[in-house]
C-alpha positions in Angstrom: 89.7 151.8 87.2 91.3 148.5 87.9 91.4 149.3 91.7 87.7 149.9 91.7 86.9 146.8 90.0 88.9 144.5 92.1 86.6 144.6 95.3 83.4 144.1 93.0 85.1 141.2 91.4 86.1 139.7 94.7 82.6 140.0 95.9 81.3 138.3 92.8 83.7 135.6 93.1 82.9 134.8 96.7 79.1 135.0 96.0 79.5 132.6 93.2 81.7 130.2 95.4 79.3 130.5 98.2 76.3 129.5 96.2 78.1 126.5 94.8 79.1 125.5 98.2 75.5 125.9 99.5 74.3 123.7 96.5 76.8 121.0 97.1 76.1 121.0 100.9 72.4 120.6 100.5 72.2 116.8 99.9 74.6 116.3 102.9 72.2 118.5 105.1 69.2 116.5 103.7 70.8 113.3 104.7 71.7 114.4 108.2 68.2 116.0 108.9 66.4 112.9 107.2 68.3 110.5 109.6 66.8 112.2 112.6 63.3 112.3 111.4 60.5 109.4 111.3 60.3 107.6 108.0 57.1 109.2 107.0 58.5 112.7 107.2 61.7 112.2 105.3 60.3 112.3 101.6 58.4 115.3 102.0 60.3 117.4 99.4 61.6 120.8 100.5 59.9 120.4 103.8 62.5 117.6 104.5 64.9 120.5 105.5 62.8 121.7 108.2 64.3 120.6 111.6 61.2 119.2 113.2 60.6 115.9 115.3 64.3 115.3 115.5 65.5 112.0 117.3 68.3 109.7 117.3 65.9 106.7 117.2 66.8 105.8 113.7 70.4 105.3 114.6 69.4 103.1 117.5 67.1 101.1 115.1 69.9 100.6 112.6 72.3 99.2 115.4 69.6 97.1 116.9 68.4 95.6 113.6 72.1 94.6 112.7 72.9 92.9 116.2 72.4 89.1 115.7 74.0 86.2 113.7 71.1 86.0 111.3 71.3 89.7 110.1 75.1 90.3 110.9 76.7 92.9 113.0 77.0 96.5 112.1 80.3 96.9 113.7 81.6 93.9 112.1 80.5 95.4 108.6 82.4 98.6 109.7 85.4 96.7 110.8 85.7 95.1 107.4 85.5 98.2 105.6 88.0 100.0 107.8 90.5 97.1 107.6 90.2 96.8 103.8 90.6 100.6 103.3 93.5 100.6 105.7 95.4 98.0 103.8 94.5 99.5 100.3 95.7 102.9 101.6 98.8 102.1 103.4 100.0 99.6 101.1 99.2 101.6 98.3 101.1 104.7 99.7 104.3 102.4 99.9 104.0 100.6 96.6 102.9 103.5 94.5 105.2 106.0 95.8 108.2 103.7 95.5 107.1 102.8 92.0 106.8 106.6 91.1 110.0 107.4 92.6 111.8 104.7 90.4 110.0 106.0 87.4 110.7 109.8 88.0 114.2 109.9 89.7 116.0 106.7 88.9 117.7 106.0 85.4 117.2 102.6 83.9 116.5 101.2 80.5 112.8 101.0 79.7 111.7 103.5 82.2 109.8 105.6 79.8 108.0 102.5 78.3 106.8 101.5 81.7 105.6 104.9 82.5 103.7 105.0 79.1 102.2 101.8 80.2 101.1 103.3 83.5 99.3 106.1 81.6 97.5 103.7 79.4 96.2 101.9 82.5 94.8 105.1 83.7 92.5 105.0 80.7 91.0 101.4 81.4 88.0 101.6 83.6 87.9 99.0 86.2 84.4 97.9 84.9 86.0 96.5 81.6 88.4 94.1 83.8 86.0 93.3 86.6 84.7 90.0 85.0 88.1 88.7 84.0 89.3 89.2 87.4 86.4 87.7 88.8 87.0 84.5 86.9 90.9 84.8 87.7 90.3 85.0 91.4 87.0 83.0 91.8 88.8 80.6 94.2 89.4 83.5 96.7 86.0 84.7 97.0 84.6 85.6 100.5 88.1 86.6 101.8 89.2 89.9 103.1 92.5 90.0 101.3 90.9 89.7 97.8 88.9 92.8 98.6 92.2 94.8 99.1 95.2 93.2 97.3 94.1 93.9 93.8 93.7 97.6 94.5 97.0 98.3 96.2 98.8 99.1 93.0 97.0 101.9 91.2 98.1 103.7 88.1 96.5 107.0 89.0 98.3 107.1 92.3 101.7 106.4 90.6 101.1 109.3 88.2 100.2 111.7 91.1 103.4 110.6 93.0 105.5 110.9 89.6 104.2 114.3 89.0 105.1 115.5 92.5 108.5 114.0 92.4 109.5 115.5 89.3 109.1 118.9 90.8 111.6 118.1 93.5 115.0 119.8 92.7 117.8 117.1 91.7 120.3 119.1 93.7 118.7 117.7 96.9 119.5 114.1 95.8 122.8 115.1 94.6 123.8 116.5 97.9 122.4 113.3 99.7 124.5 111.1 97.3 127.6 113.0 98.2 127.0 112.3 101.8 126.8 108.6 100.9 123.1 108.2 101.0 121.9 105.5 98.6 118.4 105.4 96.8 116.6 103.8 99.8 117.9 106.2 102.3 117.3 109.1 100.2 113.8 108.2 99.6 112.9 107.5 103.1 114.9 110.3 104.8 114.7 113.1 102.3 111.9 112.6 99.8 109.1 111.2 101.9 109.4 114.1 104.4 109.2 116.6 101.6 106.2 114.8 100.1 103.6 115.1 102.8 101.1 117.0 100.5 101.0 114.3 97.9 100.9 111.5 100.3 97.8 113.3 102.1 96.2 113.8 98.6 96.8 110.3 97.6 95.6 108.7 100.9 92.3 110.8 100.9 91.6 109.9 97.1 92.5 106.4 97.8 90.3 106.1 100.9 87.4 107.7 99.0 87.4 105.3 96.1 88.1 102.2 98.3 85.3 103.1 101.0 82.7 103.4 98.5 83.7 100.5 96.4 80.6 98.4 95.5 81.1 96.5 92.2 84.0 94.3 93.4 82.4 93.3 96.6 79.1 92.5 94.9 81.0 90.1 92.8 83.4 88.5 95.3 81.4 88.7 98.7 78.5 86.6 99.6 79.3 85.9 103.1 77.9 88.3 105.6 80.9 87.9 107.9 83.2 89.8 105.3 80.7 92.0 103.9 81.8 95.7 103.8 79.5 98.6 104.6 78.6 99.8 101.0 77.4 96.3 100.2 75.4 96.0 103.5 73.6 99.2 103.1 72.2 97.9 99.6 71.1 94.9 101.6 69.6 97.0 104.2 67.7 99.2 101.6 66.3 96.3 100.0 64.3 95.3 103.1 60.6 95.7 102.7 58.9 98.0 103.6 61.8 100.4 103.2 62.2 102.6 106.3 63.9 105.8 104.9 64.8 107.3 108.2 66.9 104.4 109.1 68.3 104.2 105.5 69.4 107.8 105.9 70.7 107.1 109.4 72.8 104.2 107.8 74.0 106.5 105.2 75.2 109.0 107.8 77.2 106.4 109.5 78.7 105.3 106.4 79.8 109.0 105.5 81.3 109.7 109.0 84.6 107.9 108.5 85.2 109.7 105.2 84.7 113.2 107.1 87.1 112.0 109.8 89.9 111.1 107.3 89.5 114.2 105.5 89.6 116.3 108.5 92.8 114.6 109.5 94.5 115.1 106.3 93.0 118.3 105.0 95.9 120.5 105.8 98.3 118.4 103.8 95.5 117.9 101.1 95.0 121.7 100.6 98.9 122.2 100.6 99.0 119.4 97.8 96.2 121.0 95.7 97.7 124.5 96.1 101.1 123.3 95.1 100.0 121.6 91.9 98.0 124.7 91.0 101.2 127.0 91.4 103.8 124.7 90.1 101.8 122.9 87.4 
């Protein structure tokens, strides 16, 4: 009886997953098709999914409208976002992984208290500390580093690394110690190569959060020369009258780097999720 139920259950599972995937893909499809249509055809309900009158004019219009000193330059906004995200991701991978390694594998007094503090920090939303941070760093407004430095250390990233490192057998480090390797060499030569899945997962999640950051740039950035893309698209959308075809084209240009990063790290990201599901 169980043998006859298995194929049916599998078909039902895949059917439900396919429907859910289709539902989640619909907004992205609407975004892409809308970016290729004239503005008066974008907000037409379900007919917006019909691939009619497609053109890349909206993309050209966005780039042309952001190509002067008075409006700012699109590629400058893109460069600011890429640079800030790169600093946060790369710096965060180094700082958070080192902190997690010290908390999970090294023995020192107060380790558990520090890890408890990290867990408590995960419960504090950024919105609750945004205003105090604004007054604390008010003198550094309109700079690139103030958009990145406060977000390099991340409690959730430390927790992710910590969880993964705890699953690595201690016998590997004991063997390295017998060979004369210290904590630094053990981490960089042994632990890091074994931890590609968690590094990829943290990199993707950190990039997603940082790339879409809006509240902090709103508070700290007023100079167009250091304005990131998420802040610029809000300025672009506020122009009257709104051209929804161009706004959606801007949205596609904003989403593309996220897809590129995910495509680059997806193999290790899936391994990390699968590993957590099996071992956790």
